[in-house]
C-alpha positions, 0 to 999 in steps of 0.5 A, spaced: 488 364 496 482 368 494 485 371 501 491 372 496 487 373 489 483 380 494 489 383 498 492 384 492 485 388 488 484 392 494 491 393 494 491 397 487 484 399 487 487 403 494 494 404 488 490 407 483 486 411 488 492 414 490 494 416 483 488 419 482 489 425 488 496 426 488 494 427 479 488 433 483 493 436 488 500 436 482 495 440 477 493 444 484 499 446 487 501 449 478 495 452 478 497 456 484 503 456 481 500 461 475 497 464 479 504 466 484 507 467 476 501 472 474 502 477 480 508 482 480 514 479 479 511 474 481 511 474 488 505 477 495 498 482 492 501 490 495 495 490 501 490 495 499 492 500 505 489 507 500 484 509 494 487 504 488 489 507 482 483 511 479 480 513 485 479 520 487 480 523 494 472 524 498 472 533 499 476 534 505 480 542 509 484 539 513 490 543 516 497 544 515 501 544 521 508 548 517 504 553 514 497 553 519 493 553 512 486 551 509 489 545 504 483 541 500 483 538 494 483 543 490 491 543 493 493 538 489 492 537 484 497 542 481 501 537 475 501 532 480 500 530 488 506 525 493 502 523 498 503 519 504 500 517 511 505 515 517 504 513 524 509 513 528 509 505 533 509 502 525 517 499 524 513 501 517 512 506 517 519 508 521 523 504 514 519 507 509 518 516 512 525 519 510 525 514 503 519 519 502 523 524 505 529 522 500 523 522 493 519 528 497 526 532 497 525 531 489 518 532 488 518 539 492 515 540 497 508 544 495 508 537 491 507 532 498 503 532 502 504 526 508 500 526 514 502 523 521 496 518 525 497 520 532 497 526 537 502 531 537 507 529 541 507 522 539 508 524 532 514 530 534 519 527 531 515 524 525 513 531 523 520 535 524 522 529 519 518 531 515 516 539 514 522 541 509 520 537 503 512 536 505 505 540 508 505 535 514 498 534 518 497 531 524 491 528 525 487 521 529 486 514 526 480 515 521 481 523 522 477 527 514 485 526 511 484 518 512 475 518 510 478 522 504 484 517 503 479 510 505 487 508 509 486 503 511 492 502 514 501 504 514 505 506 511 500 507 504 502 513 500 499 514 493 501 520 486 495 523 484 495 526 477 493 533 474 487 531 475 486 529 482 485 521 481 490 517 484 495 515 478 499 508 483 498 507 491 503 503 494 507 501 502 513 504 498 515 510 495 519 506 491 514 501 488 511 509 485 511 513 480 516 520 480 512 525 478 512 529 472 516 535 471 511 541 471 
């Protein structure tokens, strides 16, 4: 009889511990769900691949492929600028580049800067797609524009305001605001 009492007490303690642990797990899941819901659309946060809103790019002076003239930070402030970094070896870049071209065509090529990452041979198709609607720079990874905009991956895009500060950044052009009319 005493074995039965001890077994019942142990089983009761084990069930109580199980309830306490289950309560803790449910509470953590609720906290996690609340954090996810607090993010945009309840989804994953946008990765930081380029300067975030409010930041200002460092000074730079690369050369465009389309006209061969230097372009610096002062050239990117007139009424806002759309900036995009693309690599020919990245699948999301191949998906986003045509969408970027559509947005750039509506903005005017003097208000769009596109950076193709790689050698001139490797970026030939990408440059051909971007040149009609943007000032295009071909540079190696970690080049002057990469450093100026703190690019960490591709595709990376941002909209600069009239003061040359980042207004918004994203990995998809759909998530960027339209440029204001000039």
